[in-house]
N, C-alpha and C positions, 0 to 999 in steps of 0.2 A: 316424445320422439326427439332425437338429437337433430340439431340444425345441420343441414347439408349445404355446403358451399359449392357454388357453380363457378367454374373458371371460364371466362368468355374467350372468344377468338382474339380479341385485342390483347388480353392478358397473356395468352399463349404466345403471340408474336413478341410481346414485351419480354417474356421469359427466354425466347429463342435468341433475341438480340443480346440480352444480358449474358446468356451462356456463351456467345461468341466472344464477347469482350472480357469475360471473366478469366482470372488467372489462378484463383485459389481453389484447391481441391475440396475444401469443406463447403464452400459456396456452391461449387459445381454439384456436389452431392445433394444439397438442399434444393437447387433448381431442378435436378433430375427427379427428386421426389415429387415436386410440384407438377412437373410435366407428366409424370406417370399418373398422377391423380387427375390431371386434365384429360388424359386419354381414357379415363373411366376405370382404372385399375382399383382393386380393393386395397385396404390398408395393409393387410397381411402380405399381399403380393409386393407392394411397394417396400415394406419393411425387409423382405427377403432380398430384394434387388439393391437396396441402399444400405442395408445392415443397420437401419434405424429401428427403434422400437415403434410399434404401431401407434402408441399414444403420442409419440413425438412427431410422427408424420401428420397426425390429425392436428396437433398444435401448430405445425408449420403452415398447413393450409389455412388455419384460422388466422394466424398472424399475417399471412400474405393477403388474405381477403380483407382484413380489417385495416391494416397499416400500410400495405403496399410493398413494392419490391425493395425499397430502401431498408425495410426492417429485416429482410432476408439476406441481402447482399452485404450490408455493413457489418464489420466486425466490432461490435460494441462490448466485447467481453475483455476488459482490461483489468489487471490486477491492482492492488494497493489503492482501492477506491476509498478505503476508510481512513487513510492517513493523508498527511500533507505532501505536497510536491517538494522538490529540492528548493525551489525559490521561496515557497511559503515557509519552509523550515528556516531558511536564511534570514528572512525578515522577522520571524518569531524569535530567533536567537540574537538578533542585533541588539535588542535592549539589554540582554544579559551580558553581551560582549562589552557594551559601554560601561556597565557596572564593573566588570572585571578589569577593564583598562584603567578605571579610576583607582583600582587597588582594593576594591571591596571583595569580600569572599562571596562567591556564588555557589550555592549548594544545589546539587543535582535533584534533591527532593523537591525543592521549590520549582525548578524547571519542569520536572515531571508532572506536578500538579497543574501547572499552567498549560502544559501540552495536552493533558487529559481534558481540561476544560475547553480547550480550543477545538479538539477533534470530537469531543462529545462522548467518549467512551474510555474505559479503563485500559491502560496499556500494560504490557509485561515489564518485568524488572529490568531486562537487558535492552529493551527497545530504545529508551532514552539515551543509553550509552552509545548505541549504534548511531543514533542521530548526531550526537556530539562528535563522535569519531568521523562521521561523514563530512563534517564541517571543520575538521582540523583542530578540534578542542582536545586538550590533554589535561591530565590531572596534575595540578601544581598546588602543593600544600605549603602553608607558611611553616618555617622552621619551628619545631616544637621547643617550647621553653617553659620551664616550671615557673608559676607565678611567684613563688616564695624563694626563688633561687638567690643565694647570697651573692654579694658583689665580689669583684675580683680581689679587692683589698682584704676583705674578710677571709676569703679562701686562702690567700697568701699568708695571712696572720695565723690561721689555724695550722698551716703546714709547718710554720716555724715553731709553734708550740709543741707539735708532736715530735719534732726532731730534738728539741731540748729535753723533753721528758725521757726519751730513749737513751740519752747519753748518760 
């Protein structure tokens, strides 16, 4: 048989004071579901009144009875939990910035591998470029130059040879 949670009179008073102080509509709806459950309403009736699924209402009651009011009131659903914050990204990129300021070539692939090791999971192809753009990095490539390019004197000499042969 499933466990039935009982909400005491002290808990009902706690919910009423929290309801008066509360300003968020999502929290208000969760408190309303708990109050209805304390009044003895069934899960289906509470689900119709709050537009929650009956299983979620049951879960709310369980969370409230086990963890208290703070687990219901606090909004602990934030995004980007899997990645670094802006400050963490800045400290992560600082070592690569030092290398770049010394004139060394910094490759994005190396930064991406280190970033993946730091966050502990694989990231998409464009994510590291967005991180770099967020911190003001831009793509600067050294001027391309062929390793076997002839010197200027040799080039000038070859131009003179071609002019003489045409005359």
